[in-house]
All heavy atoms as a GROMACS GRO file, in nm:
protein
  544
    1MET      N    1   2.753  -2.871  -0.944
    1MET     CA    2   2.791  -2.947  -0.825
    1MET      C    3   2.939  -2.947  -0.808
    1MET      O    4   2.989  -2.985  -0.703
    1MET     CB    5   2.737  -3.089  -0.836
    1MET     CG    6   2.586  -3.103  -0.823
    1MET     SD    7   2.508  -3.053  -0.671
    1MET     CE    8   2.602  -3.126  -0.546
    2GLY      N    9   3.015  -2.923  -0.914
    2GLY     CA   10   3.157  -2.924  -0.900
    2GLY      C   11   3.225  -3.050  -0.957
    2GLY      O   12   3.336  -3.079  -0.924
    3GLY      N   13   3.154  -3.120  -1.044
    3GLY     CA   14   3.213  -3.235  -1.108
    3GLY      C   15   3.132  -3.360  -1.086
    3GLY      O   16   3.044  -3.371  -1.000
    4HIS      N   17   3.170  -3.464  -1.164
    4HIS     CA   18   3.101  -3.590  -1.154
    4HIS      C   19   3.116  -3.660  -1.020
    4HIS      O   20   3.014  -3.716  -0.967
    4HIS     CB   21   3.150  -3.683  -1.263
    4HIS     CG   22   3.109  -3.642  -1.400
    4HIS    ND1   23   3.144  -3.711  -1.515
    4HIS    CD2   24   3.038  -3.536  -1.444
    4HIS    CE1   25   3.099  -3.650  -1.624
    4HIS    NE2   26   3.034  -3.542  -1.580
    5ALA      N   27   3.234  -3.652  -0.960
    5ALA     CA   28   3.254  -3.719  -0.830
    5ALA      C   29   3.167  -3.658  -0.724
    5ALA      O   30   3.102  -3.735  -0.641
    5ALA     CB   31   3.403  -3.712  -0.790
    6LYS      N   32   3.156  -3.527  -0.718
    6LYS     CA   33   3.071  -3.461  -0.619
    6LYS      C   34   2.920  -3.494  -0.642
    6LYS      O   35   2.845  -3.517  -0.548
    6LYS     CB   36   3.089  -3.311  -0.620
    6LYS     CG   37   3.219  -3.269  -0.562
    6LYS     CD   38   3.233  -3.117  -0.554
    6LYS     CE   39   3.365  -3.078  -0.489
    6LYS     NZ   40   3.376  -2.933  -0.481
    7LEU      N   41   2.880  -3.499  -0.769
    7LEU     CA   42   2.746  -3.531  -0.804
    7LEU      C   43   2.714  -3.676  -0.760
    7LEU      O   44   2.608  -3.705  -0.707
    7LEU     CB   45   2.716  -3.511  -0.952
    7LEU     CG   46   2.574  -3.542  -0.998
    7LEU    CD1   47   2.472  -3.455  -0.923
    7LEU    CD2   48   2.565  -3.516  -1.148
    8CYS      N   49   2.810  -3.768  -0.785
    8CYS     CA   50   2.789  -3.904  -0.741
    8CYS      C   51   2.770  -3.917  -0.591
    8CYS      O   52   2.684  -3.990  -0.542
    8CYS     CB   53   2.909  -3.993  -0.780
    8CYS     SG   54   2.917  -4.026  -0.956
    9ARG      N   55   2.850  -3.838  -0.516
    9ARG     CA   56   2.834  -3.842  -0.368
    9ARG      C   57   2.698  -3.787  -0.330
    9ARG      O   58   2.632  -3.839  -0.240
    9ARG     CB   59   2.946  -3.760  -0.303
    9ARG     CG   60   3.079  -3.836  -0.297
    9ARG     CD   61   3.175  -3.767  -0.202
    9ARG     NE   62   3.214  -3.634  -0.243
    9ARG     CZ   63   3.310  -3.606  -0.333
    9ARG    NH1   64   3.378  -3.706  -0.390
    9ARG    NH2   65   3.338  -3.483  -0.369
   10GLU      N   66   2.655  -3.679  -0.392
   10GLU     CA   67   2.527  -3.620  -0.360
   10GLU      C   68   2.411  -3.711  -0.394
   10GLU      O   69   2.315  -3.724  -0.312
   10GLU     CB   70   2.512  -3.485  -0.434
   10GLU     CG   71   2.391  -3.405  -0.396
   10GLU     CD   72   2.400  -3.349  -0.256
   10GLU    OE1   73   2.505  -3.317  -0.209
   10GLU    OE2   74   2.291  -3.339  -0.192
   11LEU      N   75   2.418  -3.776  -0.506
   11LEU     CA   76   2.310  -3.868  -0.548
   11LEU      C   77   2.327  -4.008  -0.490
   11LEU      O   78   2.237  -4.090  -0.500
   11LEU     CB   79   2.306  -3.876  -0.701
   11LEU     CG   80   2.266  -3.752  -0.774
   11LEU    CD1   81   2.276  -3.768  -0.926
   11LEU    CD2   82   2.126  -3.704  -0.738
   12ARG      N   83   2.445  -4.035  -0.433
   12ARG     CA   84   2.476  -4.166  -0.377
   12ARG      C   85   2.468  -4.276  -0.481
   12ARG      O   86   2.396  -4.376  -0.466
   12ARG     CB   87   2.388  -4.197  -0.257
   12ARG     CG   88   2.411  -4.104  -0.143
   12ARG     CD   89   2.324  -4.135  -0.023
   12ARG     NE   90   2.284  -4.010   0.034
   12ARG     CZ   91   2.164  -3.982   0.075
   12ARG    NH1   92   2.071  -4.077   0.073
   12ARG    NH2   93   2.132  -3.864   0.125
   13VAL      N   94   2.539  -4.252  -0.593
   13VAL     CA   95   2.541  -4.353  -0.702
   13VAL      C   96   2.688  -4.371  -0.746
   13VAL      O   97   2.770  -4.286  -0.730
   13VAL     CB   98   2.455  -4.307  -0.821
   13VAL    CG1   99   2.310  -4.288  -0.782
   13VAL    CG2  100   2.508  -4.176  -0.879
   14PRO      N  101   2.714  -4.490  -0.806
   14PRO     CA  102   2.851  -4.512  -0.857
   14PRO      C  103   2.878  -4.424  -0.981
   14PRO      O  104   2.789  -4.394  -1.059
   14PRO     CB  105   2.848  -4.659  -0.900
   14PRO     CG  106   2.726  -4.720  -0.837
   14PRO     CD  107   2.630  -4.608  -0.813
   15LEU      N  108   3.004  -4.390  -0.995
   15LEU     CA  109   3.043  -4.306  -1.112
   15LEU      C  110   3.013  -4.375  -1.241
   15LEU      O  111   2.967  -4.308  -1.340
   15LEU     CB  112   3.195  -4.275  -1.104
   15LEU     CG  113   3.252  -4.190  -1.215
   15LEU    CD1  114   3.183  -4.055  -1.224
   15LEU    CD2  115   3.402  -4.174  -1.198
   16SER      N  116   3.028  -4.506  -1.249
   16SER     CA  117   2.998  -4.575  -1.375
   16SER      C  118   2.853  -4.560  -1.415
   16SER      O  119   2.822  -4.545  -1.531
   16SER     CB  120   3.037  -4.725  -1.362
   16SER     OG  121   2.961  -4.789  -1.257
   17ASP      N  122   2.761  -4.562  -1.318
   17ASP     CA  123   2.618  -4.542  -1.350
   17ASP      C  124   2.593  -4.401  -1.398
   17ASP      O  125   2.527  -4.379  -1.495
   17ASP     CB  126   2.533  -4.570  -1.226
   17ASP     CG  127   2.520  -4.716  -1.193
   17ASP    OD1  128   2.565  -4.801  -1.271
   17ASP    OD2  129   2.468  -4.748  -1.080
   18LEU      N  130   2.650  -4.302  -1.327
   18LEU     CA  131   2.630  -4.164  -1.367
   18LEU      C  132   2.683  -4.140  -1.507
   18LEU      O  133   2.615  -4.075  -1.592
   18LEU     CB  134   2.702  -4.071  -1.270
   18LEU     CG  135   2.690  -3.921  -1.300
   18LEU    CD1  136   2.551  -3.876  -1.275
   18LEU    CD2  137   2.789  -3.841  -1.222
   19GLU      N  138   2.800  -4.198  -1.544
   19GLU     CA  139   2.852  -4.179  -1.677
   19GLU      C  140   2.764  -4.245  -1.783
   19GLU      O  141   2.747  -4.184  -1.892
   19GLU     CB  142   2.993  -4.238  -1.684
   19GLU     CG  143   3.092  -4.151  -1.605
   19GLU     CD  144   3.230  -4.214  -1.594
   19GLU    OE1  145   3.244  -4.338  -1.612
   19GLU    OE2  146   3.324  -4.138  -1.565
   20LYS      N  147   2.703  -4.353  -1.752
   20LYS     CA  148   2.605  -4.418  -1.848
   20LYS      C  149   2.485  -4.324  -1.871
   20LYS      O  150   2.438  -4.309  -1.985
   20LYS     CB  151   2.558  -4.554  -1.798
   20LYS     CG  152   2.664  -4.659  -1.804
   20LYS     CD  153   2.609  -4.786  -1.743
   20LYS     CE  154   2.719  -4.888  -1.721
   20LYS     NZ  155   2.674  -5.006  -1.647
   21TRP      N  156   2.435  -4.268  -1.764
   21TRP     CA  157   2.316  -4.177  -1.778
   21TRP      C  158   2.355  -4.054  -1.858
   21TRP      O  159   2.276  -4.009  -1.943
   21TRP     CB  160   2.266  -4.141  -1.642
   21TRP     CG  161   2.226  -4.259  -1.557
   21TRP    CD1  162   2.179  -4.380  -1.597
   21TRP    CD2  163   2.227  -4.265  -1.416
   21TRP    NE1  164   2.156  -4.464  -1.488
   21TRP    CE2  165   2.184  -4.396  -1.376
   21TRP    CE3  166   2.264  -4.175  -1.313
   21TRP    CZ2  167   2.176  -4.432  -1.238
   21TRP    CZ3  168   2.255  -4.214  -1.179
   21TRP    CH2  169   2.208  -4.343  -1.148
   22ILE      N  170   2.465  -3.995  -1.828
   22ILE     CA  171   2.510  -3.874  -1.901
   22ILE      C  172   2.530  -3.905  -2.050
   22ILE      O  173   2.494  -3.823  -2.134
   22ILE     CB  174   2.638  -3.815  -1.834
   22ILE    CG1  175   2.599  -3.758  -1.699
   22ILE    CG2  176   2.701  -3.706  -1.926
   22ILE    CD1  177   2.720  -3.713  -1.618
   23ALA      N  178   2.585  -4.022  -2.078
   23ALA     CA  179   2.613  -4.059  -2.218
   23ALA      C  180   2.485  -4.116  -2.285
   23ALA      O  181   2.494  -4.156  -2.401
   23ALA     CB  182   2.721  -4.168  -2.221
   24ASP      N  183   2.374  -4.116  -2.220
   24ASP     CA  184   2.248  -4.165  -2.270
   24ASP      C  185   2.253  -4.312  -2.309
   24ASP      O  186   2.195  -4.357  -2.407
   24ASP     CB  187   2.201  -4.083  -2.390
   24ASP     CG  188   2.053  -4.094  -2.415
   24ASP    OD1  189   1.975  -4.127  -2.322
   24ASP    OD2  190   2.009  -4.069  -2.528
   25LYS      N  191   2.330  -4.387  -2.228
   25LYS     CA  192   2.344  -4.531  -2.248
   25LYS      C  193   2.252  -4.607  -2.158
   25LYS      O  194   2.235  -4.730  -2.170
   25LYS     CB  195   2.489  -4.579  -2.226
   25LYS     CG  196   2.592  -4.508  -2.311
   25LYS     CD  197   2.579  -4.552  -2.454
   25LYS     CE  198   2.691  -4.484  -2.534
   25LYS     NZ  199   2.667  -4.489  -2.678
   26ALA      N  200   2.193  -4.540  -2.059
   26ALA     CA  201   2.102  -4.600  -1.962
   26ALA      C  202   2.014  -4.489  -1.904
   26ALA      O  203   2.043  -4.372  -1.919
   26ALA     CB  204   2.180  -4.670  -1.850
   27VAL      N  205   1.908  -4.533  -1.841
   27VAL     CA  206   1.813  -4.440  -1.780
   27VAL      C  207   1.821  -4.456  -1.628
   27VAL      O  208   1.813  -4.566  -1.579
   27VAL     CB  209   1.672  -4.464  -1.830
   27VAL    CG1  210   1.572  -4.375  -1.760
   27VAL    CG2  211   1.665  -4.446  -1.980
   28PRO      N  212   1.837  -4.347  -1.553
   28PRO     CA  213   1.844  -4.359  -1.406
   28PRO      C  214   1.709  -4.404  -1.350
   28PRO      O  215   1.605  -4.375  -1.407
   28PRO     CB  216   1.882  -4.221  -1.358
   28PRO     CG  217   1.831  -4.131  -1.467
   28PRO     CD  218   1.843  -4.206  -1.593
   29PRO      N  219   1.711  -4.471  -1.235
   29PRO     CA  220   1.586  -4.498  -1.168
   29PRO      C  221   1.512  -4.370  -1.133
   29PRO      O  222   1.576  -4.267  -1.112
   29PRO     CB  223   1.631  -4.569  -1.040
   29PRO     CG  224   1.772  -4.615  -1.063
   29PRO     CD  225   1.828  -4.520  -1.164
   30ILE      N  226   1.381  -4.373  -1.127
   30ILE     CA  227   1.299  -4.254  -1.104
   30ILE      C  228   1.339  -4.180  -0.976
   30ILE      O  229   1.343  -4.057  -0.976
   30ILE     CB  230   1.152  -4.287  -1.109
   30ILE    CG1  231   1.066  -4.158  -1.115
   30ILE    CG2  232   1.109  -4.374  -0.991
   30ILE    CD1  233   1.074  -4.085  -1.244
   31GLY      N  234   1.374  -4.251  -0.873
   31GLY     CA  235   1.414  -4.189  -0.749
   31GLY      C  236   1.540  -4.104  -0.762
   31GLY      O  237   1.548  -3.992  -0.711
   32ILE      N  238   1.637  -4.156  -0.837
   32ILE     CA  239   1.760  -4.083  -0.859
   32ILE      C  240   1.731  -3.966  -0.951
   32ILE      O  241   1.782  -3.853  -0.930
   32ILE     CB  242   1.865  -4.174  -0.927
   32ILE    CG1  243   1.899  -4.294  -0.841
   32ILE    CG2  244   1.994  -4.094  -0.961
   32ILE    CD1  245   1.961  -4.262  -0.707
   33PHE      N  246   1.649  -3.982  -1.053
   33PHE     CA  247   1.614  -3.876  -1.141
   33PHE      C  248   1.550  -3.760  -1.064
   33PHE      O  249   1.583  -3.643  -1.083
   33PHE     CB  250   1.520  -3.924  -1.252
   33PHE     CG  251   1.462  -3.818  -1.342
   33PHE    CD1  252   1.541  -3.764  -1.440
   33PHE    CD2  253   1.334  -3.772  -1.324
   33PHE    CE1  254   1.486  -3.661  -1.522
   33PHE    CE2  255   1.281  -3.670  -1.401
   33PHE     CZ  256   1.362  -3.615  -1.502
   34LEU      N  257   1.454  -3.797  -0.975
   34LEU     CA  258   1.388  -3.691  -0.901
   34LEU      C  259   1.481  -3.620  -0.802
   34LEU      O  260   1.467  -3.499  -0.782
   34LEU     CB  261   1.268  -3.750  -0.827
   34LEU     CG  262   1.154  -3.798  -0.918
   34LEU    CD1  263   1.045  -3.870  -0.835
   34LEU    CD2  264   1.095  -3.683  -0.997
   35ARG      N  265   1.579  -3.692  -0.749
   35ARG     CA  266   1.677  -3.624  -0.662
   35ARG      C  267   1.759  -3.527  -0.744
   35ARG      O  268   1.793  -3.420  -0.697
   35ARG     CB  269   1.767  -3.726  -0.594
   35ARG     CG  270   1.699  -3.795  -0.477
   35ARG     CD  271   1.795  -3.859  -0.378
   35ARG     NE  272   1.900  -3.939  -0.442
   35ARG     CZ  273   1.932  -4.060  -0.405
   35ARG    NH1  274   1.871  -4.118  -0.300
   35ARG    NH2  275   2.025  -4.129  -0.464
   36ALA      N  276   1.793  -3.568  -0.870
   36ALA     CA  277   1.871  -3.478  -0.956
   36ALA      C  278   1.785  -3.351  -0.988
   36ALA      O  279   1.839  -3.241  -0.989
   36ALA     CB  280   1.909  -3.550  -1.082
   37VAL      N  281   1.659  -3.370  -1.012
   37VAL     CA  282   1.572  -3.254  -1.038
   37VAL      C  283   1.566  -3.164  -0.914
   37VAL      O  284   1.577  -3.042  -0.928
   37VAL     CB  285   1.429  -3.301  -1.076
   37VAL    CG1  286   1.334  -3.184  -1.081
   37VAL    CG2  287   1.428  -3.373  -1.212
   38ASP      N  288   1.558  -3.221  -0.799
   38ASP     CA  289   1.556  -3.142  -0.674
   38ASP      C  290   1.690  -3.064  -0.662
   38ASP      O  291   1.685  -2.945  -0.624
   38ASP     CB  292   1.542  -3.232  -0.551
   38ASP     CG  293   1.401  -3.284  -0.531
   38ASP    OD1  294   1.308  -3.227  -0.594
   38ASP    OD2  295   1.384  -3.379  -0.459
   39LEU      N  296   1.801  -3.123  -0.699
   39LEU     CA  297   1.932  -3.052  -0.692
   39LEU      C  298   1.927  -2.937  -0.790
   39LEU      O  299   1.978  -2.825  -0.755
   39LEU     CB  300   2.043  -3.145  -0.728
   39LEU     CG  301   2.087  -3.246  -0.622
   39LEU    CD1  302   2.184  -3.345  -0.682
   39LEU    CD2  303   2.140  -3.180  -0.500
   40ILE      N  304   1.877  -2.959  -0.912
   40ILE     CA  305   1.871  -2.848  -1.006
   40ILE      C  306   1.784  -2.738  -0.954
   40ILE      O  307   1.826  -2.618  -0.961
   40ILE     CB  308   1.820  -2.903  -1.142
   40ILE    CG1  309   1.922  -2.998  -1.202
   40ILE    CG2  310   1.787  -2.784  -1.237
   40ILE    CD1  311   1.867  -3.078  -1.319
   41LEU      N  312   1.670  -2.770  -0.901
   41LEU     CA  313   1.582  -2.667  -0.853
   41LEU      C  314   1.642  -2.591  -0.732
   41LEU      O  315   1.633  -2.466  -0.726
   41LEU     CB  316   1.447  -2.728  -0.808
   41LEU     CG  317   1.360  -2.780  -0.919
   41LEU    CD1  318   1.238  -2.851  -0.862
   41LEU    CD2  319   1.317  -2.667  -1.011
   42TYR      N  320   1.716  -2.662  -0.645
   42TYR     CA  321   1.778  -2.599  -0.534
   42TYR      C  322   1.891  -2.508  -0.578
   42TYR      O  323   1.911  -2.397  -0.522
   42TYR     CB  324   1.834  -2.707  -0.440
   42TYR     CG  325   1.904  -2.650  -0.318
   42TYR    CD1  326   1.833  -2.599  -0.214
   42TYR    CD2  327   2.042  -2.649  -0.316
   42TYR    CE1  328   1.898  -2.542  -0.104
   42TYR    CE2  329   2.108  -2.598  -0.204
   42TYR     CZ  330   2.036  -2.544  -0.098
   42TYR     OH  331   2.102  -2.492   0.008
   43GLU      N  332   1.968  -2.547  -0.680
   43GLU     CA  333   2.081  -2.470  -0.726
   43GLU      C  334   2.045  -2.357  -0.824
   43GLU      O  335   2.130  -2.270  -0.852
   43GLU     CB  336   2.183  -2.561  -0.795
   43GLU     CG  337   2.246  -2.664  -0.702
   43GLU     CD  338   2.339  -2.601  -0.596
   43GLU    OE1  339   2.406  -2.500  -0.631
   43GLU    OE2  340   2.346  -2.653  -0.487
   44THR      N  341   1.922  -2.354  -0.876
   44THR     CA  342   1.879  -2.251  -0.971
   44THR      C  343   1.835  -2.127  -0.896
   44THR      O  344   1.748  -2.134  -0.809
   44THR     CB  345   1.762  -2.307  -1.057
   44THR    OG1  346   1.809  -2.424  -1.125
   44THR    CG2  347   1.720  -2.201  -1.158
   45PRO      N  348   1.896  -2.014  -0.926
   45PRO     CA  349   1.858  -1.893  -0.853
   45PRO      C  350   1.714  -1.853  -0.894
   45PRO      O  351   1.667  -1.877  -1.006
   45PRO     CB  352   1.955  -1.786  -0.900
   45PRO     CG  353   2.018  -1.842  -1.023
   45PRO     CD  354   2.001  -1.993  -1.020
   46THR      N  355   1.646  -1.791  -0.800
   46THR     CA  356   1.511  -1.739  -0.827
   46THR      C  357   1.520  -1.617  -0.914
   46THR      O  358   1.619  -1.546  -0.911
   46THR     CB  359   1.436  -1.707  -0.695
   46THR    OG1  360   1.514  -1.609  -0.626
   46THR    CG2  361   1.414  -1.830  -0.610
   47PRO      N  362   1.416  -1.595  -0.995
   47PRO     CA  363   1.423  -1.474  -1.079
   47PRO      C  364   1.431  -1.345  -0.997
   47PRO      O  365   1.378  -1.340  -0.885
   47PRO     CB  366   1.285  -1.476  -1.153
   47PRO     CG  367   1.239  -1.619  -1.138
   47PRO     CD  368   1.296  -1.672  -1.012
   48SER      N  369   1.501  -1.251  -1.050
   48SER     CA  370   1.520  -1.125  -0.983
   48SER      C  371   1.388  -1.050  -0.970
   48SER      O  372   1.306  -1.049  -1.066
   48SER     CB  373   1.620  -1.040  -1.056
   48SER     OG  374   1.634  -0.913  -0.996
   49SER      N  375   1.364  -0.987  -0.859
   49SER     CA  376   1.236  -0.915  -0.840
   49SER      C  377   1.248  -0.770  -0.885
   49SER      O  378   1.151  -0.695  -0.871
   49SER     CB  379   1.192  -0.927  -0.695
   49SER     OG  380   1.289  -0.864  -0.614
   50ASP      N  381   1.358  -0.727  -0.940
   50ASP     CA  382   1.373  -0.589  -0.981
   50ASP      C  383   1.320  -0.559  -1.122
   50ASP      O  384   1.348  -0.457  -1.179
   50ASP     CB  385   1.519  -0.540  -0.966
   50ASP     CG  386   1.615  -0.633  -1.034
   50ASP    OD1  387   1.590  -0.753  -1.041
   50ASP    OD2  388   1.725  -0.586  -1.080
   51THR      N  389   1.239  -0.648  -1.175
   51THR     CA  390   1.182  -0.626  -1.305
   51THR      C  391   1.061  -0.536  -1.299
   51THR      O  392   1.012  -0.483  -1.400
   51THR     CB  393   1.140  -0.758  -1.371
   51THR    OG1  394   1.040  -0.822  -1.291
   51THR    CG2  395   1.260  -0.848  -1.393
   52GLY      N  396   1.008  -0.514  -1.182
   52GLY     CA  397   0.892  -0.429  -1.160
   52GLY      C  398   0.760  -0.496  -1.195
   52GLY      O  399   0.657  -0.433  -1.190
   53SER      N  400   0.764  -0.621  -1.228
   53SER     CA  401   0.642  -0.694  -1.264
   53SER      C  402   0.628  -0.815  -1.180
   53SER      O  403   0.724  -0.887  -1.150
   53SER     CB  404   0.645  -0.730  -1.411
   53SER     OG  405   0.533  -0.810  -1.444
   54ASP      N  406   0.503  -0.848  -1.141
   54ASP     CA  407   0.474  -0.966  -1.066
   54ASP      C  408   0.439  -1.086  -1.158
   54ASP      O  409   0.408  -1.195  -1.111
   54ASP     CB  410   0.361  -0.946  -0.963
   54ASP     CG  411   0.404  -0.855  -0.852
   54ASP    OD1  412   0.524  -0.850  -0.821
   54ASP    OD2  413   0.315  -0.789  -0.791
   55ASP      N  414   0.441  -1.057  -1.287
   55ASP     CA  415   0.408  -1.165  -1.385
   55ASP      C  416   0.517  -1.269  -1.391
   55ASP      O  417   0.636  -1.234  -1.380
   55ASP     CB  418   0.388  -1.105  -1.523
   55ASP     CG  419   0.265  -1.012  -1.532
   55ASP    OD1  420   0.173  -1.032  -1.450
   55ASP    OD2  421   0.265  -0.919  -1.618
   56PRO      N  422   0.478  -1.393  -1.405
   56PRO     CA  423   0.580  -1.498  -1.420
   56PRO      C  424   0.655  -1.484  -1.554
   56PRO      O  425   0.603  -1.418  -1.644
   56PRO     CB  426   0.504  -1.627  -1.414
   56PRO     CG  427   0.362  -1.592  -1.454
   56PRO     CD  428   0.345  -1.447  -1.408
   57ALA      N  429   0.773  -1.539  -1.558
   57ALA     CA  430   0.850  -1.532  -1.683
   57ALA      C  431   0.778  -1.609  -1.794
   57ALA      O  432   0.701  -1.702  -1.766
   57ALA     CB  433   0.987  -1.594  -1.660
   58ALA      N  434   0.800  -1.568  -1.915
   58ALA     CA  435   0.735  -1.634  -2.031
   58ALA      C  436   0.790  -1.776  -2.043
   58ALA      O  437   0.907  -1.798  -2.015
   58ALA     CB  438   0.765  -1.556  -2.158
   59PRO      N  439   0.709  -1.872  -2.084
   59PRO     CA  440   0.758  -2.008  -2.104
   59PRO      C  441   0.866  -2.014  -2.211
   59PRO      O  442   0.863  -1.936  -2.303
   59PRO     CB  443   0.635  -2.088  -2.145
   59PRO     CG  444   0.525  -1.994  -2.160
   59PRO     CD  445   0.567  -1.858  -2.118
   60ARG      N  446   0.956  -2.110  -2.194
   60ARG     CA  447   1.064  -2.130  -2.295
   60ARG      C  448   1.041  -2.259  -2.366
   60ARG      O  449   0.990  -2.356  -2.311
   60ARG     CB  450   1.198  -2.132  -2.228
   60ARG     CG  451   1.234  -2.003  -2.159
   60ARG     CD  452   1.371  -2.010  -2.100
   60ARG     NE  453   1.370  -2.114  -1.991
   60ARG     CZ  454   1.479  -2.158  -1.926
   60ARG    NH1  455   1.594  -2.112  -1.959
   60ARG    NH2  456   1.468  -2.246  -1.836
   61ASP      N  457   1.080  -2.261  -2.494
   61ASP     CA  458   1.072  -2.386  -2.571
   61ASP      C  459   1.200  -2.464  -2.539
   61ASP      O  460   1.310  -2.427  -2.571
   61ASP     CB  461   1.068  -2.353  -2.720
   61ASP     CG  462   1.055  -2.478  -2.806
   61ASP    OD1  463   1.046  -2.588  -2.748
   61ASP    OD2  464   1.057  -2.465  -2.928
   62CYS      N  465   1.185  -2.578  -2.469
   62CYS     CA  466   1.297  -2.660  -2.427
   62CYS      C  467   1.316  -2.780  -2.519
   62CYS      O  468   1.395  -2.870  -2.488
   62CYS     CB  469   1.278  -2.707  -2.285
   62CYS     SG  470   1.270  -2.573  -2.167
   63SER      N  471   1.248  -2.784  -2.631
   63SER     CA  472   1.261  -2.899  -2.721
   63SER      C  473   1.397  -2.887  -2.795
   63SER      O  474   1.447  -2.781  -2.816
   63SER     CB  475   1.145  -2.898  -2.824
   63SER     OG  476   1.151  -2.784  -2.902
   64ALA      N  477   1.445  -3.004  -2.829
   64ALA     CA  478   1.574  -3.010  -2.900
   64ALA      C  479   1.552  -2.962  -3.042
   64ALA      O  480   1.460  -3.005  -3.107
   64ALA     CB  481   1.630  -3.152  -2.898
   65SER      N  482   1.641  -2.875  -3.091
   65SER     CA  483   1.622  -2.824  -3.227
   65SER      C  484   1.660  -2.930  -3.327
   65SER      O  485   1.752  -3.005  -3.310
   65SER     CB  486   1.710  -2.701  -3.245
   65SER     OG  487   1.845  -2.736  -3.234
   66GLY      N  488   1.574  -2.944  -3.429
   66GLY     CA  489   1.598  -3.039  -3.534
   66GLY      C  490   1.559  -3.182  -3.502
   66GLY      O  491   1.577  -3.272  -3.584
   67ASP      N  492   1.506  -3.205  -3.383
   67ASP     CA  493   1.469  -3.338  -3.343
   67ASP      C  494   1.323  -3.340  -3.313
   67ASP      O  495   1.276  -3.281  -3.221
   67ASP     CB  496   1.547  -3.381  -3.218
   67ASP     CG  497   1.521  -3.526  -3.176
   67ASP    OD1  498   1.454  -3.600  -3.253
   67ASP    OD2  499   1.560  -3.565  -3.067
   68SER      N  500   1.245  -3.409  -3.398
   68SER     CA  501   1.101  -3.409  -3.382
   68SER      C  502   1.051  -3.513  -3.283
   68SER      O  503   0.936  -3.512  -3.242
   68SER     CB  504   1.031  -3.432  -3.519
   68SER     OG  505   1.071  -3.563  -3.570
   69SER      N  506   1.140  -3.605  -3.240
   69SER     CA  507   1.099  -3.702  -3.143
   69SER      C  508   1.119  -3.644  -3.001
   69SER      O  509   1.202  -3.561  -2.979
   69SER     CB  510   1.179  -3.830  -3.159
   69SER     OG  511   1.313  -3.804  -3.128
   70SER      N  512   1.039  -3.689  -2.909
   70SER     CA  513   1.060  -3.648  -2.774
   70SER      C  514   1.056  -3.772  -2.685
   70SER      O  515   0.984  -3.869  -2.704
   70SER     CB  516   0.945  -3.554  -2.728
   70SER     OG  517   0.821  -3.621  -2.732
   71THR      N  518   1.145  -3.766  -2.585
   71THR     CA  519   1.161  -3.878  -2.492
   71THR      C  520   1.125  -3.832  -2.357
   71THR      O  521   1.174  -3.729  -2.312
   71THR     CB  522   1.308  -3.928  -2.495
   71THR    OG1  523   1.338  -3.966  -2.631
   71THR    CG2  524   1.319  -4.052  -2.409
   72LEU      N  525   1.042  -3.903  -2.287
   72LEU     CA  526   1.002  -3.868  -2.152
   72LEU      C  527   1.057  -3.976  -2.060
   72LEU      O  528   1.027  -4.092  -2.078
   72LEU     CB  529   0.850  -3.864  -2.140
   72LEU     CG  530   0.793  -3.833  -2.005
   72LEU    CD1  531   0.838  -3.692  -1.962
   72LEU    CD2  532   0.643  -3.835  -2.006
   73TYR      N  533   1.140  -3.937  -1.967
   73TYR     CA  534   1.198  -4.032  -1.874
   73TYR      C  535   1.121  -4.029  -1.746
   73TYR      O  536   1.087  -3.937  -1.688
   73TYR     CB  537   1.343  -3.997  -1.846
   73TYR     CG  538   1.430  -4.014  -1.967
   73TYR    CD1  539   1.473  -3.905  -2.040
   73TYR    CD2  540   1.467  -4.140  -2.006
   73TYR    CE1  541   1.552  -3.923  -2.152
   73TYR    CE2  542   1.546  -4.157  -2.120
   73TYR     CZ  543   1.586  -4.052  -2.190
   73TYR     OH  544   1.664  -4.067  -2.299
   0.00000   0.00000   0.00000
């Protein structure tokens, strides 16, 4: 997005709240979280079609290494 200030404007949240969420000191409201997910999806390029295959990409393990606990927000 180009920095915290731009992200705050896009999500319409105060910088102090964003900094708490980034520092894992607070959890954003679900509506803000979903808007952030939408931004990520919008900004993520689609996979290149020059692989010659119509198969979807293999799933990736997104779990944190060395941490057996999982947190769902």
